[in-house]
C-alpha positions as CSV (number, residue, x, y, z in Angstrom):
1,M,18.0,-76.7,218.7
2,K,15.3,-73.8,219.7
3,L,13.0,-76.2,221.4
4,F,16.3,-77.7,223.5
5,A,16.8,-74.6,225.9
6,P,13.3,-73.9,226.8
7,A,12.4,-78.0,227.7
8,L,16.0,-77.7,229.9
9,L,14.6,-74.7,232.1
10,A,11.0,-76.3,231.8
11,A,12.6,-79.6,233.4
12,A,15.1,-76.9,235.8
13,L,11.7,-75.2,237.2
14,V,10.2,-78.3,237.6
15,S,12.2,-80.5,239.3
16,T,13.2,-77.5,241.8
17,G,9.7,-76.7,242.0
18,A,8.6,-80.2,243.1
19,F,11.1,-79.9,246.9
20,A,8.6,-77.8,248.1
21,A,5.1,-78.8,246.0
22,D,3.9,-80.6,248.6
23,L,5.9,-78.9,251.8
24,A,4.5,-75.0,252.3
25,Q,4.4,-72.7,255.2
26,G,0.8,-74.0,257.0
27,T,1.7,-77.7,256.0
28,A,0.6,-79.9,259.1
29,L,3.2,-82.1,259.9
30,G,3.1,-83.1,264.0
31,H,3.9,-81.7,267.4
32,T,6.7,-83.7,268.5
33,E,10.2,-84.7,266.4
34,D,8.9,-88.2,266.1
35,E,5.7,-87.1,264.3
36,V,6.9,-84.6,262.3
37,R,10.0,-87.1,261.0
38,A,7.1,-89.6,260.1
39,S,5.3,-87.2,258.2
40,L,8.6,-86.0,256.3
41,V,9.6,-89.6,255.5
42,S,6.1,-90.1,254.3
43,M,6.3,-87.5,251.8
44,G,9.7,-88.9,250.6
45,Y,12.0,-86.3,252.3
46,E,15.2,-87.9,254.0
47,V,15.2,-86.3,257.3
48,R,19.0,-86.1,257.8
49,K,18.8,-84.2,261.3
50,I,15.7,-83.0,263.8
51,E,16.5,-80.9,266.7
52,D,14.6,-78.3,268.7
53,E,15.6,-74.8,268.3
54,D,14.4,-71.1,269.1
55,G,11.3,-72.8,270.7
56,K,10.9,-74.4,267.0
57,I,10.7,-77.8,266.0
58,E,14.1,-77.8,263.3
59,A,14.4,-80.4,260.4
60,Y,17.4,-80.4,257.9
61,V,16.0,-82.3,254.8
62,V,17.2,-83.5,251.2
63,K,14.4,-85.2,248.4
64,D,14.9,-84.9,244.5
65,K,18.6,-83.7,245.5
66,S,17.9,-80.9,247.1
67,M,18.6,-79.7,250.2
68,G,16.2,-77.4,252.9
69,E,15.3,-76.5,256.4
70,V,11.8,-77.6,257.9
71,Y,11.0,-74.7,261.1
72,V,7.7,-76.2,262.8
73,D,5.7,-74.7,265.3
74,P,5.1,-77.6,268.4
75,A,2.0,-75.9,269.7
76,S,-0.2,-75.8,265.8
77,G,2.2,-78.6,264.4
78,Q,2.4,-76.5,261.6
79,V,5.2,-75.7,259.1
80,A,6.5,-72.0,260.3
81,R,8.9,-71.3,258.3
82,L,10.8,-73.4,255.2
83,S,14.4,-72.7,253.6
84,M,15.4,-74.6,250.6
85,K,18.8,-74.5,249.1
């Protein structure tokens, strides 16, 4: 029984960490909404919505039951901000 709690905690940490492990600030995704969508889909994300907001490309994504918002600078094509929920 003593081993169960640490194993459960480790599993929880791994599952939430996997979401952001392949996506971080500075990750290159593309310069247009279509390029960003294609990059995210190829990384295994479901793109629920993508739009321009405050000069950034904002994508609402889901992966492994975790949701997040990805903000991409269209000039550099890189992730400017990442918000996981």
